PyMOL commands that place a pseudoatom at each C-alpha (Angstrom):
pseudoatom trace, name=CA, resn=MET, resi=1, chain=A, elem=C, hetatm=0, pos=[-0.055, 0.029, -0.059]
pseudoatom trace, name=CA, resn=SER, resi=2, chain=A, elem=C, hetatm=0, pos=[1.262, 3.451, -0.859]
pseudoatom trace, name=CA, resn=GLY, resi=3, chain=A, elem=C, hetatm=0, pos=[-0.628, 5.407, 1.983]
pseudoatom trace, name=CA, resn=ALA, resi=4, chain=A, elem=C, hetatm=0, pos=[-3.934, 7.058, 2.706]
pseudoatom trace, name=CA, resn=PHE, resi=5, chain=A, elem=C, hetatm=0, pos=[-5.632, 10.376, 2.015]
pseudoatom trace, name=CA, resn=ALA, resi=6, chain=A, elem=C, hetatm=0, pos=[-8.743, 11.939, 3.321]
pseudoatom trace, name=CA, resn=CYS, resi=7, chain=A, elem=C, hetatm=0, pos=[-11.692, 12.245, 1.064]
pseudoatom trace, name=CA, resn=CYS, resi=8, chain=A, elem=C, hetatm=0, pos=[-15.154, 13.073, 2.099]
pseudoatom trace, name=CA, resn=GLY, resi=9, chain=A, elem=C, hetatm=0, pos=[-14.506, 12.126, 5.543]
pseudoatom trace, name=CA, resn=PHE, resi=10, chain=A, elem=C, hetatm=0, pos=[-13.265, 8.606, 4.767]
pseudoatom trace, name=CA, resn=ALA, resi=11, chain=A, elem=C, hetatm=0, pos=[-9.669, 7.201, 4.614]
pseudoatom trace, name=CA, resn=VAL, resi=12, chain=A, elem=C, hetatm=0, pos=[-9.085, 6.194, 1.083]
pseudoatom trace, name=CA, resn=THR, resi=13, chain=A, elem=C, hetatm=0, pos=[-5.887, 3.752, 0.530]
pseudoatom trace, name=CA, resn=ALA, resi=14, chain=A, elem=C, hetatm=0, pos=[-4.029, 4.117, -2.872]
pseudoatom trace, name=CA, resn=GLU, resi=15, chain=A, elem=C, hetatm=0, pos=[-2.882, 0.922, -4.148]
pseudoatom trace, name=CA, resn=THR, resi=16, chain=A, elem=C, hetatm=0, pos=[0.785, 0.105, -5.130]
pseudoatom trace, name=CA, resn=VAL, resi=17, chain=A, elem=C, hetatm=0, pos=[1.038, -1.041, -8.802]
pseudoatom trace, name=CA, resn=VAL, resi=18, chain=A, elem=C, hetatm=0, pos=[2.567, -4.348, -9.111]
pseudoatom trace, name=CA, resn=ILE, resi=19, chain=A, elem=C, hetatm=0, pos=[4.353, -5.214, -12.420]
pseudoatom trace, name=CA, resn=ALA, resi=20, chain=A, elem=C, hetatm=0, pos=[6.078, -8.404, -13.218]
pseudoatom trace, name=CA, resn=ALA, resi=21, chain=A, elem=C, hetatm=0, pos=[9.079, -8.265, -15.460]
pseudoatom trace, name=CA, resn=LEU, resi=22, chain=A, elem=C, hetatm=0, pos=[9.123, -11.552, -17.442]
pseudoatom trace, name=CA, resn=GLY, resi=23, chain=A, elem=C, hetatm=0, pos=[12.366, -12.028, -19.311]
pseudoatom trace, name=CA, resn=ASP, resi=24, chain=A, elem=C, hetatm=0, pos=[15.754, -13.827, -19.488]
pseudoatom trace, name=CA, resn=SER, resi=25, chain=A, elem=C, hetatm=0, pos=[19.086, -12.937, -18.281]
pseudoatom trace, name=CA, resn=LEU, resi=26, chain=A, elem=C, hetatm=0, pos=[18.933, -9.272, -19.265]
pseudoatom trace, name=CA, resn=THR, resi=27, chain=A, elem=C, hetatm=0, pos=[15.979, -8.902, -16.944]
pseudoatom trace, name=CA, resn=GLN, resi=28, chain=A, elem=C, hetatm=0, pos=[17.336, -11.109, -14.290]
pseudoatom trace, name=CA, resn=GLY, resi=29, chain=A, elem=C, hetatm=0, pos=[20.548, -8.962, -14.017]
pseudoatom trace, name=CA, resn=TYR, resi=30, chain=A, elem=C, hetatm=0, pos=[23.131, -11.593, -15.250]
pseudoatom trace, name=CA, resn=GLY, resi=31, chain=A, elem=C, hetatm=0, pos=[26.783, -10.879, -14.069]
pseudoatom trace, name=CA, resn=LEU, resi=32, chain=A, elem=C, hetatm=0, pos=[25.759, -7.943, -11.701]
pseudoatom trace, name=CA, resn=PRO, resi=33, chain=A, elem=C, hetatm=0, pos=[25.468, -7.327, -8.036]
pseudoatom trace, name=CA, resn=GLU, resi=34, chain=A, elem=C, hetatm=0, pos=[21.597, -7.472, -7.339]
pseudoatom trace, name=CA, resn=GLN, resi=35, chain=A, elem=C, hetatm=0, pos=[21.119, -3.736, -6.931]
pseudoatom trace, name=CA, resn=GLU, resi=36, chain=A, elem=C, hetatm=0, pos=[22.740, -3.020, -10.136]
pseudoatom trace, name=CA, resn=GLY, resi=37, chain=A, elem=C, hetatm=0, pos=[20.495, -5.176, -12.391]
pseudoatom trace, name=CA, resn=PHE, resi=38, chain=A, elem=C, hetatm=0, pos=[17.669, -4.003, -14.645]
pseudoatom trace, name=CA, resn=VAL, resi=39, chain=A, elem=C, hetatm=0, pos=[14.862, -4.609, -12.098]
pseudoatom trace, name=CA, resn=PRO, resi=40, chain=A, elem=C, hetatm=0, pos=[16.310, -2.807, -9.274]
pseudoatom trace, name=CA, resn=GLN, resi=41, chain=A, elem=C, hetatm=0, pos=[17.540, 0.196, -11.390]
pseudoatom trace, name=CA, resn=LEU, resi=42, chain=A, elem=C, hetatm=0, pos=[14.272, 0.449, -13.110]
pseudoatom trace, name=CA, resn=SER, resi=43, chain=A, elem=C, hetatm=0, pos=[12.452, 0.527, -9.495]
pseudoatom trace, name=CA, resn=SER, resi=44, chain=A, elem=C, hetatm=0, pos=[14.629, 3.187, -8.631]
pseudoatom trace, name=CA, resn=TRP, resi=45, chain=A, elem=C, hetatm=0, pos=[14.100, 5.313, -11.786]
pseudoatom trace, name=CA, resn=LEU, resi=46, chain=A, elem=C, hetatm=0, pos=[10.236, 4.810, -11.316]
pseudoatom trace, name=CA, resn=ARG, resi=47, chain=A, elem=C, hetatm=0, pos=[10.476, 5.906, -7.569]
pseudoatom trace, name=CA, resn=ASP, resi=48, chain=A, elem=C, hetatm=0, pos=[12.503, 9.050, -8.560]
pseudoatom trace, name=CA, resn=LYS, resi=49, chain=A, elem=C, hetatm=0, pos=[9.695, 9.767, -11.214]
pseudoatom trace, name=CA, resn=GLY, resi=50, chain=A, elem=C, hetatm=0, pos=[7.044, 9.577, -8.250]
pseudoatom trace, name=CA, resn=ALA, resi=51, chain=A, elem=C, hetatm=0, pos=[5.602, 6.307, -9.329]
pseudoatom trace, name=CA, resn=ASP, resi=52, chain=A, elem=C, hetatm=0, pos=[4.353, 3.930, -6.621]
pseudoatom trace, name=CA, resn=VAL, resi=53, chain=A, elem=C, hetatm=0, pos=[5.315, 0.642, -8.149]
pseudoatom trace, name=CA, resn=ARG, resi=54, chain=A, elem=C, hetatm=0, pos=[6.661, -2.681, -7.040]
pseudoatom trace, name=CA, resn=LEU, resi=55, chain=A, elem=C, hetatm=0, pos=[8.383, -4.645, -9.704]
pseudoatom trace, name=CA, resn=ILE, resi=56, chain=A, elem=C, hetatm=0, pos=[8.645, -8.490, -9.599]
pseudoatom trace, name=CA, resn=ASN, resi=57, chain=A, elem=C, hetatm=0, pos=[11.923, -9.810, -11.024]
pseudoatom trace, name=CA, resn=ALA, resi=58, chain=A, elem=C, hetatm=0, pos=[10.639, -12.723, -13.219]
pseudoatom trace, name=CA, resn=GLY, resi=59, chain=A, elem=C, hetatm=0, pos=[13.743, -13.009, -15.427]
pseudoatom trace, name=CA, resn=VAL, resi=60, chain=A, elem=C, hetatm=0, pos=[15.297, -16.482, -15.902]
pseudoatom trace, name=CA, resn=SER, resi=61, chain=A, elem=C, hetatm=0, pos=[18.768, -16.619, -17.077]
pseudoatom trace, name=CA, resn=GLY, resi=62, chain=A, elem=C, hetatm=0, pos=[18.871, -18.651, -20.537]
pseudoatom trace, name=CA, resn=ASP, resi=63, chain=A, elem=C, hetatm=0, pos=[15.159, -18.425, -20.952]
pseudoatom trace, name=CA, resn=THR, resi=64, chain=A, elem=C, hetatm=0, pos=[13.660, -18.577, -24.563]
pseudoatom trace, name=CA, resn=THR, resi=65, chain=A, elem=C, hetatm=0, pos=[10.256, -17.232, -25.492]
pseudoatom trace, name=CA, resn=ALA, resi=66, chain=A, elem=C, hetatm=0, pos=[9.157, -20.929, -25.113]
pseudoatom trace, name=CA, resn=GLY, resi=67, chain=A, elem=C, hetatm=0, pos=[10.266, -20.820, -21.388]
pseudoatom trace, name=CA, resn=GLY, resi=68, chain=A, elem=C, hetatm=0, pos=[8.519, -17.644, -20.906]
pseudoatom trace, name=CA, resn=ALA, resi=69, chain=A, elem=C, hetatm=0, pos=[5.207, -19.172, -22.407]
pseudoatom trace, name=CA, resn=SER, resi=70, chain=A, elem=C, hetatm=0, pos=[5.560, -22.166, -20.087]
pseudoatom trace, name=CA, resn=ARG, resi=71, chain=A, elem=C, hetatm=0, pos=[5.827, -20.064, -16.806]
pseudoatom trace, name=CA, resn=VAL, resi=72, chain=A, elem=C, hetatm=0, pos=[3.692, -16.940, -17.713]
pseudoatom trace, name=CA, resn=GLY, resi=73, chain=A, elem=C, hetatm=0, pos=[0.554, -18.685, -16.001]
pseudoatom trace, name=CA, resn=TRP, resi=74, chain=A, elem=C, hetatm=0, pos=[2.020, -18.960, -12.638]
pseudoatom trace, name=CA, resn=THR, resi=75, chain=A, elem=C, hetatm=0, pos=[3.805, -15.530, -13.001]
pseudoatom trace, name=CA, resn=LEU, resi=76, chain=A, elem=C, hetatm=0, pos=[0.419, -13.803, -13.429]
pseudoatom trace, name=CA, resn=THR, resi=77, chain=A, elem=C, hetatm=0, pos=[-0.792, -14.137, -9.725]
pseudoatom trace, name=CA, resn=PRO, resi=78, chain=A, elem=C, hetatm=0, pos=[-3.700, -12.302, -8.601]
pseudoatom trace, name=CA, resn=GLU, resi=79, chain=A, elem=C, hetatm=0, pos=[-1.516, -9.395, -7.285]
pseudoatom trace, name=CA, resn=VAL, resi=80, chain=A, elem=C, hetatm=0, pos=[-0.091, -8.539, -10.702]
pseudoatom trace, name=CA, resn=ASP, resi=81, chain=A, elem=C, hetatm=0, pos=[-1.464, -5.525, -12.511]
pseudoatom trace, name=CA, resn=GLY, resi=82, chain=A, elem=C, hetatm=0, pos=[0.878, -5.236, -15.323]
pseudoatom trace, name=CA, resn=MET, resi=83, chain=A, elem=C, hetatm=0, pos=[3.639, -7.135, -17.155]
pseudoatom trace, name=CA, resn=ILE, resi=84, chain=A, elem=C, hetatm=0, pos=[6.960, -6.166, -18.997]
pseudoatom trace, name=CA, resn=VAL, resi=85, chain=A, elem=C, hetatm=0, pos=[7.664, -8.934, -21.591]
pseudoatom trace, name=CA, resn=ALA, resi=86, chain=A, elem=C, hetatm=0, pos=[11.311, -8.892, -22.762]
pseudoatom trace, name=CA, resn=LEU, resi=87, chain=A, elem=C, hetatm=0, pos=[12.218, -12.090, -24.262]
pseudoatom trace, name=CA, resn=GLY, resi=88, chain=A, elem=C, hetatm=0, pos=[13.699, -13.315, -27.598]
pseudoatom trace, name=CA, resn=GLY, resi=89, chain=A, elem=C, hetatm=0, pos=[17.306, -12.770, -27.099]
pseudoatom trace, name=CA, resn=ASN, resi=90, chain=A, elem=C, hetatm=0, pos=[18.133, -16.604, -26.471]
pseudoatom trace, name=CA, resn=ASP, resi=91, chain=A, elem=C, hetatm=0, pos=[15.829, -17.321, -29.546]
pseudoatom trace, name=CA, resn=LEU, resi=92, chain=A, elem=C, hetatm=0, pos=[18.080, -15.229, -31.495]
pseudoatom trace, name=CA, resn=LEU, resi=93, chain=A, elem=C, hetatm=0, pos=[21.293, -16.728, -30.042]
pseudoatom trace, name=CA, resn=ARG, resi=94, chain=A, elem=C, hetatm=0, pos=[19.895, -20.142, -30.906]
pseudoatom trace, name=CA, resn=GLY, resi=95, chain=A, elem=C, hetatm=0, pos=[18.751, -19.183, -34.525]
pseudoatom trace, name=CA, resn=ILE, resi=96, chain=A, elem=C, hetatm=0, pos=[15.095, -20.245, -33.569]
pseudoatom trace, name=CA, resn=ASP, resi=97, chain=A, elem=C, hetatm=0, pos=[12.660, -20.146, -36.345]
pseudoatom trace, name=CA, resn=PRO, resi=98, chain=A, elem=C, hetatm=0, pos=[10.891, -16.645, -35.973]
pseudoatom trace, name=CA, resn=ALA, resi=99, chain=A, elem=C, hetatm=0, pos=[7.474, -18.421, -36.505]
pseudoatom trace, name=CA, resn=VAL, resi=100, chain=A, elem=C, hetatm=0, pos=[8.132, -20.326, -33.354]
pseudoatom trace, name=CA, resn=SER, resi=101, chain=A, elem=C, hetatm=0, pos=[9.140, -17.202, -31.373]
pseudoatom trace, name=CA, resn=ARG, resi=102, chain=A, elem=C, hetatm=0, pos=[6.055, -15.329, -32.604]
pseudoatom trace, name=CA, resn=SER, resi=103, chain=A, elem=C, hetatm=0, pos=[3.851, -18.397, -31.552]
pseudoatom trace, name=CA, resn=ASN, resi=104, chain=A, elem=C, hetatm=0, pos=[5.351, -18.430, -28.110]
pseudoatom trace, name=CA, resn=LEU, resi=105, chain=A, elem=C, hetatm=0, pos=[5.058, -14.632, -27.502]
pseudoatom trace, name=CA, resn=GLU, resi=106, chain=A, elem=C, hetatm=0, pos=[1.472, -14.811, -28.787]
pseudoatom trace, name=CA, resn=ALA, resi=107, chain=A, elem=C, hetatm=0, pos=[0.711, -17.454, -26.155]
pseudoatom trace, name=CA, resn=ILE, resi=108, chain=A, elem=C, hetatm=0, pos=[2.158, -15.188, -23.442]
pseudoatom trace, name=CA, resn=LEU, resi=109, chain=A, elem=C, hetatm=0, pos=[0.082, -12.227, -24.492]
pseudoatom trace, name=CA, resn=GLN, resi=110, chain=A, elem=C, hetatm=0, pos=[-3.014, -14.564, -24.836]
pseudoatom trace, name=CA, resn=ALA, resi=111, chain=A, elem=C, hetatm=0, pos=[-2.405, -15.391, -21.125]
pseudoatom trace, name=CA, resn=THR, resi=112, chain=A, elem=C, hetatm=0, pos=[-2.081, -11.677, -20.092]
pseudoatom trace, name=CA, resn=ASP, resi=113, chain=A, elem=C, hetatm=0, pos=[-5.164, -10.785, -22.109]
pseudoatom trace, name=CA, resn=ALA, resi=114, chain=A, elem=C, hetatm=0, pos=[-7.117, -13.614, -20.236]
pseudoatom trace, name=CA, resn=ALA, resi=115, chain=A, elem=C, hetatm=0, pos=[-5.833, -12.381, -16.964]
pseudoatom trace, name=CA, resn=MET, resi=116, chain=A, elem=C, hetatm=0, pos=[-6.663, -8.672, -17.900]
pseudoatom trace, name=CA, resn=VAL, resi=117, chain=A, elem=C, hetatm=0, pos=[-3.262, -7.401, -17.249]
pseudoatom trace, name=CA, resn=GLU, resi=118, chain=A, elem=C, hetatm=0, pos=[-1.700, -4.553, -19.024]
pseudoatom trace, name=CA, resn=VAL, resi=119, chain=A, elem=C, hetatm=0, pos=[1.607, -5.292, -20.871]
pseudoatom trace, name=CA, resn=LEU, resi=120, chain=A, elem=C, hetatm=0, pos=[4.566, -3.464, -22.298]
pseudoatom trace, name=CA, resn=LEU, resi=121, chain=A, elem=C, hetatm=0, pos=[6.067, -5.715, -24.943]
pseudoatom trace, name=CA, resn=VAL, resi=122, chain=A, elem=C, hetatm=0, pos=[9.991, -5.035, -25.361]
pseudoatom trace, name=CA, resn=GLY, resi=123, chain=A, elem=C, hetatm=0, pos=[11.403, -5.857, -28.752]
pseudoatom trace, name=CA, resn=MET, resi=124, chain=A, elem=C, hetatm=0, pos=[14.676, -7.469, -29.803]
pseudoatom trace, name=CA, resn=GLN, resi=125, chain=A, elem=C, hetatm=0, pos=[16.460, -6.701, -33.222]
pseudoatom trace, name=CA, resn=ALA, resi=126, chain=A, elem=C, hetatm=0, pos=[17.980, -9.685, -35.087]
pseudoatom trace, name=CA, resn=PRO, resi=127, chain=A, elem=C, hetatm=0, pos=[21.540, -9.430, -36.128]
pseudoatom trace, name=CA, resn=GLY, resi=128, chain=A, elem=C, hetatm=0, pos=[22.161, -9.661, -39.787]
pseudoatom trace, name=CA, resn=ASN, resi=129, chain=A, elem=C, hetatm=0, pos=[24.134, -12.937, -39.770]
pseudoatom trace, name=CA, resn=TYR, resi=130, chain=A, elem=C, hetatm=0, pos=[21.087, -15.183, -40.170]
pseudoatom trace, name=CA, resn=GLY, resi=131, chain=A, elem=C, hetatm=0, pos=[20.339, -13.278, -43.509]
pseudoatom trace, name=CA, resn=ALA, resi=132, chain=A, elem=C, hetatm=0, pos=[18.153, -10.388, -44.309]
pseudoatom trace, name=CA, resn=ALA, resi=133, chain=A, elem=C, hetatm=0, pos=[14.872, -12.635, -44.629]
pseudoatom trace, name=CA, resn=TYR, resi=134, chain=A, elem=C, hetatm=0, pos=[15.439, -14.023, -41.083]
pseudoatom trace, name=CA, resn=LYS, resi=135, chain=A, elem=C, hetatm=0, pos=[15.934, -10.420, -39.660]
pseudoatom trace, name=CA, resn=SER, resi=136, chain=A, elem=C, hetatm=0, pos=[12.835, -9.129, -41.362]
pseudoatom trace, name=CA, resn=GLU, resi=137, chain=A, elem=C, hetatm=0, pos=[10.797, -11.906, -40.120]
pseudoatom trace, name=CA, resn=PHE, resi=138, chain=A, elem=C, hetatm=0, pos=[12.003, -11.761, -36.588]
pseudoatom trace, name=CA, resn=ASP, resi=139, chain=A, elem=C, hetatm=0, pos=[11.965, -7.893, -36.131]
pseudoatom trace, name=CA, resn=ALA, resi=140, chain=A, elem=C, hetatm=0, pos=[8.415, -7.725, -37.379]
pseudoatom trace, name=CA, resn=ILE, resi=141, chain=A, elem=C, hetatm=0, pos=[7.127, -9.929, -34.713]
pseudoatom trace, name=CA, resn=TYR, resi=142, chain=A, elem=C, hetatm=0, pos=[7.069, -7.407, -31.757]
pseudoatom trace, name=CA, resn=PRO, resi=143, chain=A, elem=C, hetatm=0, pos=[5.280, -4.436, -33.586]
pseudoatom trace, name=CA, resn=ASP, resi=144, chain=A, elem=C, hetatm=0, pos=[2.738, -7.010, -35.092]
pseudoatom trace, name=CA, resn=LEU, resi=145, chain=A, elem=C, hetatm=0, pos=[2.038, -8.517, -31.822]
pseudoatom trace, name=CA, resn=ALA, resi=146, chain=A, elem=C, hetatm=0, pos=[2.005, -5.143, -29.965]
pseudoatom trace, name=CA, resn=ALA, resi=147, chain=A, elem=C, hetatm=0, pos=[-0.657, -3.899, -32.496]
pseudoatom trace, name=CA, resn=GLN, resi=148, chain=A, elem=C, hetatm=0, pos=[-2.593, -7.040, -32.321]
pseudoatom trace, name=CA, resn=PHE, resi=149, chain=A, elem=C, hetatm=0, pos=[-3.178, -7.278, -28.694]
pseudoatom trace, name=CA, resn=GLN, resi=150, chain=A, elem=C, hetatm=0, pos=[-2.991, -3.475, -28.183]
pseudoatom trace, name=CA, resn=THR, resi=151, chain=A, elem=C, hetatm=0, pos=[0.016, -3.598, -25.711]
pseudoatom trace, name=CA, resn=GLY, resi=152, chain=A, elem=C, hetatm=0, pos=[2.419, -0.873, -24.996]
pseudoatom trace, name=CA, resn=TYR, resi=153, chain=A, elem=C, hetatm=0, pos=[5.537, -1.291, -27.078]
pseudoatom trace, name=CA, resn=ALA, resi=154, chain=A, elem=C, hetatm=0, pos=[9.353, -0.555, -26.866]
pseudoatom trace, name=CA, resn=PRO, resi=155, chain=A, elem=C, hetatm=0, pos=[11.010, -1.287, -29.871]
pseudoatom trace, name=CA, resn=ASP, resi=156, chain=A, elem=C, hetatm=0, pos=[14.586, -2.595, -28.859]
pseudoatom trace, name=CA, resn=PHE, resi=157, chain=A, elem=C, hetatm=0, pos=[15.579, -3.515, -25.261]
pseudoatom trace, name=CA, resn=PHE, resi=158, chain=A, elem=C, hetatm=0, pos=[19.310, -2.303, -26.247]
pseudoatom trace, name=CA, resn=ALA, resi=159, chain=A, elem=C, hetatm=0, pos=[17.966, 1.223, -27.589]
pseudoatom trace, name=CA, resn=GLY, resi=160, chain=A, elem=C, hetatm=0, pos=[19.639, 3.050, -24.672]
pseudoatom trace, name=CA, resn=LEU, resi=161, chain=A, elem=C, hetatm=0, pos=[23.028, 1.585, -25.843]
pseudoatom trace, name=CA, resn=VAL, resi=162, chain=A, elem=C, hetatm=0, pos=[23.090, 2.817, -29.578]
pseudoatom trace, name=CA, resn=ALA, resi=163, chain=A, elem=C, hetatm=0, pos=[25.508, 5.322, -29.779]
pseudoatom trace, name=CA, resn=GLU, resi=164, chain=A, elem=C, hetatm=0, pos=[25.399, 6.863, -33.212]
pseudoatom trace, name=CA, resn=GLY, resi=165, chain=A, elem=C, hetatm=0, pos=[26.311, 3.261, -34.373]
pseudoatom trace, name=CA, resn=ASP, resi=166, chain=A, elem=C, hetatm=0, pos=[29.695, 3.126, -33.007]
pseudoatom trace, name=CA, resn=PRO, resi=167, chain=A, elem=C, hetatm=0, pos=[30.337, -0.229, -31.911]
pseudoatom trace, name=CA, resn=ASN, resi=168, chain=A, elem=C, hetatm=0, pos=[33.369, 0.726, -29.902]
pseudoatom trace, name=CA, resn=ALA, resi=169, chain=A, elem=C, hetatm=0, pos=[31.086, 3.170, -27.798]
pseudoatom trace, name=CA, resn=ILE, resi=170, chain=A, elem=C, hetatm=0, pos=[28.634, 0.492, -27.305]
pseudoatom trace, name=CA, resn=ARG, resi=171, chain=A, elem=C, hetatm=0, pos=[31.260, -2.080, -26.177]
pseudoatom trace, name=CA, resn=ALA, resi=172, chain=A, elem=C, hetatm=0, pos=[31.963, 0.205, -23.195]
pseudoatom trace, name=CA, resn=TYR, resi=173, chain=A, elem=C, hetatm=0, pos=[28.611, -0.509, -21.786]
pseudoatom trace, name=CA, resn=LEU, resi=174, chain=A, elem=C, hetatm=0, pos=[28.709, -4.280, -22.005]
pseudoatom trace, name=CA, resn=GLN, resi=175, chain=A, elem=C, hetatm=0, pos=[30.305, -6.962, -19.860]
pseudoatom trace, name=CA, resn=PRO, resi=176, chain=A, elem=C, hetatm=0, pos=[33.322, -8.849, -21.108]
pseudoatom trace, name=CA, resn=ASP, resi=177, chain=A, elem=C, hetatm=0, pos=[31.121, -11.384, -22.898]
pseudoatom trace, name=CA, resn=GLY, resi=178, chain=A, elem=C, hetatm=0, pos=[29.904, -8.567, -25.164]
pseudoatom trace, name=CA, resn=ILE, resi=179, chain=A, elem=C, hetatm=0, pos=[26.268, -9.626, -24.692]
pseudoatom trace, name=CA, resn=HIS, resi=180, chain=A, elem=C, hetatm=0, pos=[25.200, -8.500, -21.182]
pseudoatom trace, name=CA, resn=PRO, resi=181, chain=A, elem=C, hetatm=0, pos=[25.160, -4.770, -20.111]
pseudoatom trace, name=CA, resn=ASN, resi=182, chain=A, elem=C, hetatm=0, pos=[27.334, -3.637, -17.370]
pseudoatom trace, name=CA, resn=ALA, resi=183, chain=A, elem=C, hetatm=0, pos=[25.812, -1.483, -14.567]
pseudoatom trace, name=CA, resn=LYS, resi=184, chain=A, elem=C, hetatm=0, pos=[26.334, 1.805, -16.501]
pseudoatom trace, name=CA, resn=GLY, resi=185, chain=A, elem=C, hetatm=0, pos=[24.716, 0.043, -19.620]
pseudoatom trace, name=CA, resn=VAL, resi=186, chain=A, elem=C, hetatm=0, pos=[21.593, -0.980, -17.574]
pseudoatom trace, name=CA, resn=SER, resi=187, chain=A, elem=C, hetatm=0, pos=[21.330, 2.579, -16.527]
pseudoatom trace, name=CA, resn=LEU, resi=188, chain=A, elem=C, hetatm=0, pos=[21.148, 3.723, -20.192]
pseudoatom trace, name=CA, resn=ILE, resi=189, chain=A, elem=C, hetatm=0, pos=[18.744, 0.875, -21.003]
pseudoatom trace, name=CA, resn=VAL, resi=190, chain=A, elem=C, hetatm=0, pos=[16.489, 1.896, -17.999]
pseudoatom trace, name=CA, resn=GLU, resi=191, chain=A, elem=C, hetatm=0, pos=[16.663, 5.629, -19.174]
pseudoatom trace, name=CA, resn=ALA, resi=192, chain=A, elem=C, hetatm=0, pos=[15.477, 4.649, -22.653]
pseudoatom trace, name=CA, resn=ILE, resi=193, chain=A, elem=C, hetatm=0, pos=[12.807, 2.180, -21.465]
pseudoatom trace, name=CA, resn=GLY, resi=194, chain=A, elem=C, hetatm=0, pos=[11.506, 3.799, -18.312]
pseudoatom trace, name=CA, resn=PRO, resi=195, chain=A, elem=C, hetatm=0, pos=[9.155, 6.267, -20.023]
pseudoatom trace, name=CA, resn=SER, resi=196, chain=A, elem=C, hetatm=0, pos=[7.243, 3.506, -21.663]
pseudoatom trace, name=CA, resn=VAL, resi=197, chain=A, elem=C, hetatm=0, pos=[7.088, 1.608, -18.196]
pseudoatom trace, name=CA, resn=LEU, resi=198, chain=A, elem=C, hetatm=0, pos=[5.784, 4.935, -16.710]
pseudoatom trace, name=CA, resn=ASP, resi=199, chain=A, elem=C, hetatm=0, pos=[3.066, 4.954, -19.495]
pseudoatom trace, name=CA, resn=LEU, resi=200, chain=A, elem=C, hetatm=0, pos=[2.188, 1.265, -18.484]
pseudoatom trace, name=CA, resn=VAL, resi=201, chain=A, elem=C, hetatm=0, pos=[1.801, 2.478, -14.853]
pseudoatom trace, name=CA, resn=ASN, resi=202, chain=A, elem=C, hetatm=0, pos=[-0.461, 5.396, -15.849]
pseudoatom trace, name=CA, resn=GLN, resi=203, chain=A, elem=C, hetatm=0, pos=[-2.594, 3.130, -18.093]
pseudoatom trace, name=CA, resn=ILE, resi=204, chain=A, elem=C, hetatm=0, pos=[-3.056, 0.609, -15.057]
pseudoatom trace, name=CA, resn=ASN, resi=205, chain=A, elem=C, hetatm=0, pos=[-4.006, 3.594, -12.917]
pseudoatom trace, name=CA, resn=ASP, resi=206, chain=A, elem=C, hetatm=0, pos=[-6.435, 5.069, -15.296]
for i in range(1, 206): cmd.bond("trace and resi %d" % i, "trace and resi %d" % (i + 1))
show_as sticks, trace
zoom trace
């Protein structure tokens, strides 16, 4: 609970918005001290903006869209008001057929629809090494599903790290594996995605 205020002689208690962040190692905070991970940094960013939100870290390292689809049901507990869906990176690493990834994400959004939970869908951009056709098919998944299910949409989890296309600049915000962001990288990611999460909170409160 976020507190109470007086209205017409009655005490009215405002509810804290609860949002589950369903994702993989990027959400879970791989390789970082707990407080430097995505969910804690996003929580701090939201608090600084005056939002009364509790985030649940539902990130599982190594998870694919299939893993997210298999556990979304028990992540959607009655207390959850909203969900950030940030999956697909491991599908890309494994070269999974984009049609399979699309089907899994669709199952996740069907479950959130059924639970009447508001969603922010966070996209992933495929690298070019699988070919133009693969990239085109994969990249289209997220805007297509966001439009179909009328969810919030953030086009790219890594948008905050794009530094005018300079790979050397981007590398400074990654851990030595070249995949996972370091603490400063997470901070930039949160700055970019945060406004979309704030929109999700406002939508829940409306």
